[in-house]
C-alpha positions as MATLAB code, in Angstrom:
seq = 'MAKTYRPYVPEQDLLLPPSLRDWLPEDHLAFFVSDLIDHLDLSAITKVYEDEERGYPPYHPVMLTKVLVYGYCVGVFSSRRLQRRLLEDIPFRVLAAGNAPDFRTIADFRKTHLTALQGLFEQVLQMARELGAVRVGRVALDGSKVKANASKHKAMSYDRMREKQRQLRAEVKQLLAQAEAADAAEDTEYGADRRGDELPAELQRREGRLARIREAKRVLEARAKDAAAAAGDPSDTAKPDPKAQYNFTDPESRIMKGPDGFVQAYNTQIAVDEQQLIVGQAVTQETNDKRQLMPMITIIKEQSGVTPTHLLADAGYCSDENLAAIAATPIDAYISTRKQKHGERPGPCPRGPLPRTATRVDRMSRKLHRKAGAAVYAARKAIVEPVFGQIKQARGFRQFLLRGLEKVQGEWSLVCTTHNILKLYRLYG';
ca = [
      -6.959   -7.906  107.748;
      -8.550  -11.040  108.244;
     -10.390  -12.766  105.263;
     -14.654  -12.361  105.114;
     -16.032  -15.103  104.826;
     -20.197  -16.707  104.482;
     -21.840  -16.968  107.590;
     -21.573  -20.540  108.971;
     -23.303  -21.268  111.531;
     -24.054  -24.954  112.044;
     -25.857  -24.837  115.400;
     -28.036  -22.040  114.598;
     -31.857  -23.107  114.766;
     -34.053  -21.828  111.808;
     -36.679  -19.447  112.674;
     -39.376  -20.497  110.483;
     -39.578  -24.829  109.158;
     -37.782  -25.121  105.618;
     -39.891  -26.155  102.396;
     -38.768  -29.208  101.322;
     -38.839  -28.584   97.718;
     -36.384  -25.677   98.323;
     -33.795  -28.654   98.912;
     -33.392  -29.251   95.174;
     -33.615  -27.635   92.033;
     -36.955  -27.516   90.447;
     -35.898  -29.430   87.335;
     -34.621  -32.478   89.855;
     -35.413  -36.145   88.583;
     -37.059  -36.415   92.557;
     -39.699  -33.700   91.318;
     -40.027  -35.380   88.479;
     -40.661  -38.982   89.505;
     -43.361  -37.084   92.248;
     -45.317  -35.890   89.674;
     -45.349  -38.653   87.360;
     -46.732  -40.819   90.278;
     -48.949  -38.564   91.313;
     -50.975  -38.754   87.824;
     -50.822  -42.613   87.701;
     -53.642  -44.781   89.209;
     -52.373  -46.505   92.072;
     -56.154  -47.781   93.532;
     -54.904  -51.089   93.510;
     -52.466  -50.218   96.033;
     -53.982  -47.965   98.345;
     -57.567  -50.231   98.639;
     -55.878  -52.753  100.379;
     -55.169  -50.425  102.982;
     -58.538  -48.455  102.959;
     -60.967  -51.305  104.490;
     -58.121  -52.223  107.363;
     -58.922  -50.001  110.160;
     -57.013  -52.133  113.334;
     -53.043  -51.405  114.272;
     -51.149  -48.356  113.805;
     -51.726  -46.188  110.724;
     -49.250  -47.493  108.001;
     -46.982  -45.227  106.027;
     -48.720  -43.789  102.871;
     -48.639  -46.206   99.994;
     -48.016  -43.618   97.369;
     -44.650  -42.251   99.432;
     -43.390  -45.546   99.483;
     -44.152  -46.082   95.816;
     -42.487  -42.939   94.936;
     -39.450  -44.057   96.995;
     -39.187  -47.606   95.465;
     -39.610  -46.076   92.238;
     -37.065  -43.249   92.772;
     -34.559  -46.153   94.015;
     -34.635  -48.226   90.732;
     -34.328  -44.936   88.418;
     -31.083  -44.141   90.564;
     -29.657  -47.476   90.875;
     -30.703  -48.465   94.418;
     -32.440  -52.157   94.738;
     -31.891  -53.113   98.022;
     -34.548  -52.679  100.443;
     -31.411  -52.017  103.014;
     -29.825  -49.398  101.038;
     -33.170  -47.504  100.678;
     -33.538  -47.352  104.476;
     -29.989  -45.706  104.511;
     -30.462  -43.277  101.730;
     -34.165  -42.140  103.296;
     -31.464  -41.111  106.076;
     -28.643  -39.757  104.178;
     -29.956  -38.501  101.033;
     -31.644  -35.377  100.518;
     -33.959  -36.683   97.067;
     -34.864  -39.809   99.237;
     -35.839  -37.502  102.189;
     -37.841  -34.988  100.064;
     -39.703  -37.991   98.393;
     -40.453  -39.348  101.947;
     -41.374  -35.814  103.305;
     -39.139  -36.848  106.314;
     -40.426  -40.322  106.940;
     -38.069  -43.310  107.304;
     -39.431  -46.717  106.635;
     -37.041  -49.090  107.809;
     -35.908  -52.057  105.519;
     -38.402  -54.631  106.626;
     -41.330  -52.057  105.573;
     -39.862  -51.230  102.093;
     -38.946  -55.390  101.452;
     -42.564  -56.332  102.520;
     -44.183  -53.471  100.594;
     -42.702  -54.311   97.263;
     -43.158  -58.054   97.865;
     -47.110  -57.376   98.794;
     -47.771  -54.864   95.613;
     -45.456  -56.538   93.043;
     -48.368  -57.111   91.148;
     -49.767  -53.705   90.881;
     -46.059  -52.351   90.529;
     -46.086  -54.600   87.729;
     -49.021  -52.677   86.205;
     -47.342  -49.356   86.215;
     -45.347  -50.442   83.131;
     -48.308  -50.400   80.914;
     -49.530  -46.608   82.558;
     -46.311  -44.728   82.190;
     -45.677  -46.341   78.602;
     -49.522  -44.962   77.809;
     -48.912  -41.727   78.857;
     -45.352  -41.462   77.080;
     -47.688  -42.359   74.085;
     -49.924  -39.216   74.784;
     -46.796  -37.156   74.846;
     -46.130  -38.376   71.474;
     -42.978  -39.928   72.730;
     -43.606  -43.570   71.704;
     -43.744  -44.389   68.197;
     -43.956  -48.053   67.539;
     -43.135  -48.257   63.876;
     -39.473  -49.787   64.062;
     -38.702  -52.018   66.775;
     -35.436  -54.048   68.060;
     -35.972  -56.888   70.004;
     -32.839  -58.315   72.228;
     -32.633  -60.986   75.152;
     -30.032  -60.651   77.964;
     -29.309  -62.822   81.120;
     -30.040  -61.380   84.486;
     -28.630  -63.528   87.465;
     -31.127  -64.731   89.724;
     -31.110  -64.808   93.492;
     -29.169  -67.972   93.690;
     -25.747  -69.423   93.524;
     -25.046  -71.813   90.622;
     -23.247  -74.181   93.015;
     -27.016  -75.115   94.661;
     -27.665  -76.567   91.648;
     -27.751  -80.466   91.313;
     -28.281  -82.680   88.207;
     -30.407  -85.123   88.071;
     -27.770  -88.246   87.838;
     -26.350  -86.550   90.791;
     -29.252  -86.540   92.756;
     -30.030  -90.358   92.239;
     -26.382  -90.893   93.351;
     -26.772  -88.705   96.673;
     -30.096  -89.865   97.181;
     -28.498  -93.599   97.433;
     -25.227  -92.457   99.808;
     -28.059  -90.558  102.023;
     -29.965  -93.393  101.943;
     -27.029  -95.565  103.204;
     -26.304  -92.961  105.766;
     -29.687  -92.760  107.298;
     -29.678  -96.245  107.807;
     -26.426  -96.424  109.406;
     -27.417  -93.983  111.601;
     -30.377  -95.498  112.322;
     -28.910  -98.520  113.344;
     -26.129  -96.420  115.830;
     -29.568  -94.971  117.173;
     -31.149  -98.240  118.249;
     -28.078  -99.353  119.274;
     -27.637  -96.490  121.391;
     -30.813  -96.891  122.736;
     -30.370 -100.743  123.621;
     -27.394  -99.806  125.341;
     -29.069  -97.179  127.438;
     -32.002  -98.946  128.464;
     -29.535 -101.740  129.312;
     -28.091  -99.137  131.638;
     -30.517  -96.912  132.497;
     -33.808  -99.118  131.724;
     -36.525  -98.468  129.133;
     -38.161  -95.033  130.368;
     -36.638  -92.874  127.395;
     -39.256  -92.546  124.174;
     -36.753  -93.511  121.728;
     -38.111  -91.731  118.894;
     -36.014  -88.719  119.114;
     -33.733  -88.179  116.185;
     -30.387  -87.003  116.577;
     -29.284  -84.133  114.608;
     -26.991  -85.844  112.076;
     -30.126  -87.848  111.093;
     -32.409  -85.074  110.913;
     -30.171  -83.239  108.776;
     -29.813  -86.204  106.583;
     -33.609  -87.035  106.177;
     -33.892  -83.342  105.377;
     -31.661  -83.290  102.047;
     -33.214  -86.641  101.492;
     -36.932  -84.682  101.475;
     -35.238  -81.977   99.520;
     -33.661  -84.368   96.949;
     -37.204  -86.430   96.331;
     -39.086  -83.078   95.283;
     -36.411  -81.813   92.991;
     -36.345  -85.344   91.470;
     -40.254  -85.322   91.080;
     -40.152  -81.770   89.595;
     -37.384  -82.910   86.609;
     -39.183  -85.701   86.239;
     -42.480  -83.569   85.750;
     -40.425  -81.144   83.722;
     -39.564  -84.309   81.293;
     -43.090  -85.489   81.029;
     -44.207  -82.117   80.120;
     -41.737  -81.368   77.463;
     -42.212  -84.670   76.120;
     -46.025  -83.988   75.866;
     -45.195  -80.349   74.332;
     -43.541  -82.361   71.729;
     -46.046  -85.072   70.831;
     -44.082  -87.850   72.256;
     -45.451  -90.252   75.092;
     -45.282  -88.623   78.765;
     -45.390  -92.018   80.605;
     -42.233  -93.048   79.452;
     -40.530  -89.798   79.746;
     -37.223  -89.371   81.371;
     -35.162  -86.365   83.013;
     -31.665  -85.960   81.394;
     -29.025  -86.923   83.390;
     -27.789  -83.337   83.247;
     -30.488  -81.745   83.876;
     -30.432  -78.991   86.833;
     -32.443  -78.032   90.019;
     -31.660  -75.357   92.019;
     -32.662  -75.617   95.529;
     -32.175  -71.727   96.280;
     -34.556  -70.730   93.207;
     -35.880  -73.917   91.516;
     -37.594  -71.930   88.729;
     -34.145  -70.103   87.645;
     -31.980  -72.043   84.884;
     -28.643  -72.475   84.542;
     -27.569  -70.281   81.185;
     -24.452  -69.336   79.393;
     -23.954  -65.815   79.569;
     -20.763  -63.669   78.315;
     -19.072  -64.532   81.621;
     -19.460  -68.358   81.124;
     -22.498  -70.463   83.029;
     -24.599  -68.796   85.422;
     -27.932  -69.070   87.508;
     -30.493  -66.714   85.650;
     -33.206  -65.875   84.006;
     -33.815  -64.679   80.544;
     -35.095  -61.086   80.092;
     -36.616  -59.955   77.262;
     -37.276  -56.241   75.584;
     -38.180  -54.717   72.572;
     -37.526  -50.993   72.117;
     -38.440  -48.182   69.832;
     -36.163  -45.725   67.719;
     -36.589  -43.457   71.262;
     -35.002  -46.312   73.211;
     -38.562  -46.387   74.986;
     -39.160  -50.280   76.221;
     -42.566  -51.086   74.522;
     -42.725  -54.476   75.481;
     -40.682  -56.771   78.416;
     -41.037  -60.240   79.763;
     -38.890  -63.145   81.203;
     -38.611  -66.461   80.343;
     -36.879  -69.532   81.732;
     -35.652  -70.662   78.152;
     -31.780  -70.662   77.647;
     -32.114  -69.293   74.488;
     -34.239  -66.715   72.382;
     -35.352  -69.010   69.621;
     -38.793  -69.125   70.563;
     -39.157  -65.906   71.717;
     -39.983  -63.993   68.701;
     -44.018  -64.700   68.640;
     -44.593  -64.166   71.923;
     -42.571  -61.208   72.276;
     -44.969  -59.791   69.279;
     -48.052  -60.607   71.118;
     -46.364  -59.114   74.002;
     -45.643  -55.798   72.579;
     -49.134  -55.693   71.481;
     -50.723  -56.045   74.703;
     -48.640  -53.498   76.602;
     -48.079  -50.589   73.892;
     -51.241  -51.469   72.254;
     -49.984  -51.362   68.822;
     -48.236  -53.645   66.558;
     -44.952  -52.871   65.188;
     -44.312  -52.316   61.247;
     -40.613  -53.240   61.138;
     -39.124  -55.632   63.570;
     -35.370  -56.008   63.971;
     -33.570  -59.331   65.551;
     -30.445  -60.681   66.165;
     -29.537  -64.129   64.974;
     -30.739  -65.799   68.557;
     -34.353  -65.323   67.055;
     -33.410  -66.788   63.409;
     -35.242  -69.854   62.796;
     -36.863  -71.551   60.150;
     -40.568  -71.800   61.970;
     -39.933  -68.368   63.240;
     -39.300  -66.797   59.698;
     -42.582  -68.445   58.561;
     -44.901  -67.565   61.463;
     -43.866  -63.597   61.245;
     -44.236  -63.742   57.675;
     -48.138  -64.573   58.412;
     -47.956  -60.851   59.816;
     -47.797  -57.486   58.197;
     -44.790  -57.004   60.066;
     -41.501  -56.305   57.963;
     -38.903  -58.509   59.663;
     -35.217  -57.958   59.505;
     -33.573  -61.065   61.496;
     -30.081  -62.070   61.278;
     -29.319  -65.381   60.250;
     -26.137  -65.902   61.469;
     -24.060  -64.614   64.438;
     -21.511  -61.864   63.615;
     -18.300  -61.061   64.772;
     -17.868  -57.725   66.308;
     -17.306  -55.001   63.923;
     -18.251  -57.612   60.814;
     -20.131  -55.675   57.815;
     -22.093  -57.995   55.761;
     -20.540  -59.024   52.449;
     -21.874  -57.885   48.890;
     -25.527  -58.822   47.578;
     -25.056  -62.591   45.573;
     -25.781  -61.823   42.096;
     -28.505  -63.484   40.351;
     -32.111  -64.558   41.641;
     -32.051  -66.678   44.277;
     -32.776  -70.633   43.508;
     -36.272  -72.422   43.794;
     -34.896  -74.457   46.590;
     -33.876  -71.328   48.823;
     -35.005  -71.757   52.325;
     -36.678  -69.049   54.195;
     -33.327  -68.252   55.966;
     -31.864  -68.211   52.643;
     -34.256  -65.657   51.366;
     -33.824  -63.670   54.923;
     -30.057  -63.779   54.478;
     -30.429  -62.622   51.216;
     -32.859  -59.395   52.189;
     -30.161  -58.583   54.837;
     -27.444  -58.312   52.157;
     -28.978  -56.049   50.368;
     -28.062  -52.494   50.580;
     -31.029  -51.019   51.639;
     -31.777  -54.029   54.033;
     -28.366  -53.837   55.468;
     -29.059  -50.057   56.034;
     -32.368  -50.939   58.290;
     -30.842  -53.876   60.130;
     -27.565  -51.592   61.175;
     -30.147  -49.742   63.090;
     -30.374  -52.785   65.483;
     -27.661  -52.360   67.524;
     -28.069  -48.588   68.726;
     -31.863  -49.176   69.472;
     -31.672  -52.198   71.641;
     -28.293  -52.664   72.794;
     -27.743  -49.389   74.587;
     -31.006  -49.881   76.853;
     -29.392  -53.171   78.516;
     -26.243  -51.570   78.729;
     -28.010  -48.589   80.635;
     -29.740  -50.722   82.659;
     -27.159  -53.468   83.838;
     -23.993  -51.166   83.474;
     -25.460  -47.370   84.448;
     -27.765  -48.555   87.019;
     -26.292  -51.538   87.941;
     -28.932  -53.890   88.105;
     -27.220  -57.242   87.264;
     -28.913  -59.489   89.573;
     -32.470  -60.034   90.770;
     -33.476  -59.470   94.208;
     -36.695  -61.657   94.267;
     -36.757  -65.370   93.561;
     -39.660  -67.371   91.769;
     -40.584  -66.691   88.245;
     -43.691  -64.589   88.953;
     -41.559  -62.313   91.174;
     -38.777  -61.967   88.993;
     -40.974  -60.480   85.786;
     -42.390  -58.424   88.711;
     -39.003  -56.727   89.561;
     -38.202  -56.761   85.619;
     -41.157  -54.924   84.886;
     -40.418  -52.394   87.506;
     -36.865  -51.942   85.954;
     -38.512  -51.179   82.723;
     -40.762  -49.266   83.866;
     -37.790  -46.635   85.609;
     -35.807  -46.852   82.045;
     -38.949  -45.327   80.435;
     -39.135  -42.892   83.502;
     -35.691  -41.597   82.909;
     -36.402  -41.813   79.260;
     -39.336  -39.277   79.553;
     -37.370  -36.917   82.150;
     -34.503  -36.537   79.475;
     -37.225  -35.772   77.261;
     -39.737  -33.249   79.134;
     -38.313  -32.790   82.587;
];
């Protein structure tokens, strides 16, 4: 007797059009993202299209927003990969309702509405507060280097620029002399009817490189003057450090030391509550976290609407100046005074009172050595470090797609927004 199988007729046409919602389970992330976006204010995006009556009707901006947000939720950031998923993956097809915008449309939409998309972070955070998910009490702060969309091999130091500039000037002078000699020989042979102002290809290339190096030197010199003025030193005589770097692909990125050595990167900052929701986020060009403590407290207040009661931070944020500044606030801070090795536990608290000559760093160290302080600070790793792991490892966001500090800030805001959406989905989805 032949085996009986369930019906399988690939060529059979459907008698009735299928419902897109039948293609996925009701509790799927795609439906959660769709419903959440429907409750957000997207007027900053939609109003751009309302007054434009020319041309072919555009794709619906709400649909593109849902596709982009869902893509960042599941680790699909590239516009080309998004285009492929819109053709091949059911969740993307459901969100797009059968539309299939190409990668250029998706990329242009992200660039055009980056500021409006950045504003979604605060809207999602406000929604989380209304649901009771956000409790900005104890907050952990941390930073991580994320690679820029540029290679460190496209960077050049100020000292190297001066050397290269001299070399290119000599090469340009030599090429001009060769061109004049060639012109003279051709005039003798063919007559003086050439214009004589055509630049050889090699000369054009060297002139272009020379112009880019001049601009790079000007930027580094301006940075040196700004830094001197900020430090209260005379800016007129300020000169760049010979090792100061300028990247020709993304001039606003910086060479930073990361876990895998030196990389061309930006320094991303997040403040995370005990539910692992991001309550404050930013991007900086600073190569370390020393000057990010007080700015991040301000950002937490601006983005979440609440000032934290307790703040936990690692040794990267510790300085006498920072400890003095946070002591003037109502925040109870627990900031490590030195970098600890993996698995290292704080030793026993020294006996006796602190000497009168103790610095603020000494006092913070004693606070963390006490049993209660050590227990509070121990929660830092479990609060903030998994969030960077979820973003960089689980979702694979290890490099920015956009260039320039302003665009990178918008992209990081979108990454943090989708992290919070995933947390809300796990809590309420």
